[in-house]
C-alpha positions in Angstrom: -155.3 23.0 -205.2 -152.1 21.4 -206.4 -148.8 23.3 -206.1 -147.7 22.4 -209.6 -149.1 21.8 -213.1 -149.2 18.2 -214.2 -148.0 19.2 -217.7 -147.3 22.2 -219.8 -147.1 22.4 -223.6 -144.6 24.9 -225.0 -144.9 25.6 -228.7 -142.3 28.3 -229.1 -139.7 30.4 -227.3 -136.2 30.2 -226.2 -135.3 27.7 -223.5 -133.3 28.6 -220.4 -131.8 25.8 -218.3 -131.0 26.8 -214.8 -128.5 24.8 -212.8 -129.4 24.0 -209.2 -129.7 27.0 -206.9 -129.6 26.8 -203.2 -129.9 29.2 -200.3 -126.1 29.8 -200.6 -124.8 32.6 -202.9 -125.0 31.6 -206.5 -121.4 32.7 -207.0 -119.4 31.1 -204.1 -115.8 30.1 -203.6 -114.3 26.9 -204.9 -113.0 25.2 -202.8 -115.8 26.2 -200.5 -115.4 28.6 -197.7 -117.4 27.7 -194.6 -118.5 31.4 -194.0 -120.4 31.4 -197.3 -122.6 28.5 -196.0 -123.7 30.0 -192.7 -127.3 29.4 -193.7 -130.6 29.6 -191.8 -131.7 26.3 -190.3 -135.4 26.3 -191.4 -136.7 25.1 -194.8 -138.9 28.2 -195.0 -135.9 30.6 -194.7 -133.7 28.5 -197.0 -136.5 28.2 -199.6 -137.0 31.9 -199.6 -133.2 32.4 -200.2 -133.2 29.8 -202.9 -136.2 31.4 -204.6 -134.5 34.7 -204.5 -131.4 33.2 -206.2 -133.7 31.5 -208.8 -135.4 34.9 -209.5 -132.1 36.7 -209.9 -130.7 34.0 -212.2 -133.9 34.1 -214.4 -133.7 38.0 -214.5 -130.1 37.9 -215.6 -131.2 35.9 -218.6 -134.2 38.2 -219.3 -136.8 36.0 -217.8 -139.2 36.2 -214.9 -140.7 33.6 -212.5 -143.7 33.5 -214.8 -141.4 32.0 -217.5 -140.7 28.9 -215.4 -142.1 25.8 -217.1 -140.5 23.1 -215.0 -138.5 22.7 -211.8 -136.9 19.8 -209.9 -136.7 20.5 -206.2 -134.3 18.4 -204.1 -134.9 18.3 -200.4 -132.9 16.8 -197.6 -136.1 16.1 -195.6 -139.3 15.5 -197.6 -141.3 16.1 -194.4 -140.5 19.8 -194.9 -142.1 19.9 -198.4 -145.2 21.7 -197.1 -143.0 24.6 -195.9 -141.3 24.6 -199.3 -144.7 24.6 -201.1 -145.9 27.6 -199.0 -142.8 29.6 -200.0 -143.1 28.4 -203.6 -146.7 29.7 -203.7 -145.7 33.1 -202.3 -143.0 33.5 -204.9 -145.0 32.2 -207.9 -148.5 33.5 -207.1 -150.9 31.7 -209.3 -148.2 30.5 -211.8 -147.7 26.8 -211.7 -144.8 25.2 -213.5 -144.4 21.4 -213.6 -142.4 20.2 -210.6 -140.7 17.1 -209.4 -139.7 16.9 -205.7 -137.0 14.5 -204.7 -135.6 13.6 -201.2 -131.9 13.2 -201.1 -129.5 12.3 -198.3 -127.3 15.3 -198.9 -126.9 18.1 -201.4 -123.5 18.3 -203.1 -123.2 22.1 -202.6 -122.9 21.9 -198.9 -124.1 19.9 -195.9 -126.0 23.0 -194.6 -128.1 23.3 -197.7 -131.6 21.9 -197.3 -133.0 22.6 -200.8 -131.7 22.9 -204.3 -133.8 23.9 -207.3 -133.0 23.3 -211.0 -135.3 24.8 -213.5 -136.3 25.3 -217.1 -137.8 28.6 -218.3 -139.1 29.6 -221.7 -138.5 33.2 -222.7 -140.4 34.8 -225.6 -138.9 34.0 -228.9 -136.1 36.3 -229.8 -136.9 38.0 -233.1 -134.5 37.1 -235.9 -132.2 39.9 -236.9 -133.4 41.8 -240.0 -131.7 40.5 -243.1 -128.9 42.7 -244.4 -129.6 44.5 -247.5 -127.9 42.7 -250.3 -126.0 44.7 -252.8 -127.2 44.3 -256.3 -125.0 41.7 -258.0 -122.7 43.0 -260.7 -123.9 42.3 -264.1 -121.5 40.6 -266.4 -121.4 41.1 -270.0 -122.7 38.0 -271.7 -120.1 36.1 -273.6 -120.5 36.1 -277.3 -122.0 32.8 -278.5 -119.2 32.4 -281.0 -116.4 32.6 -278.4 -118.2 30.2 -276.0 -118.9 27.7 -278.8 -115.3 28.0 -280.0 -113.8 27.2 -276.6 -116.1 24.2 -276.1 -115.7 22.8 -279.5 -113.0 20.1 -279.5 -112.4 20.6 -283.2 -111.2 24.2 -282.5 -108.5 23.2 -280.0 -104.9 23.4 -280.8 -103.3 20.1 -279.8 -100.0 21.8 -279.0 -101.6 24.2 -276.5 -102.9 22.2 -273.5 -104.2 25.3 -271.7 -107.2 25.8 -273.9 
């Protein structure tokens, strides 16, 4: 009956951290151009656009919405949270990541944005690359015991030759 999981335990995988996505295009101009922020006025419409941007971002990293484990949702009006939760449920089906919802006075992206979602996903662990076949090491001829002993015996050193 809750729109989120109180906690999730992740034992393995590769983490993906998603910066906040809004209803605006993920790749937009800097400095901002007003035409890129001509956004719908309702939470429902903006939430759907934000979820689409989240889905595309996850897919670009090889993940799906089912890989989400945590999300922080920033709203400019918490009274619209129920509309967000309806859209959230439509996009996630029965999958429930942990969530935190925070009301903010304004989102940094643009004043027309009503919602921003940052998220963490866990992809399946990427298998380690197969180890390279090592070449067999060259075998050295063993040194003769006499030569080794001679070089390490201080009595056999020539005091005039310092390189021995």
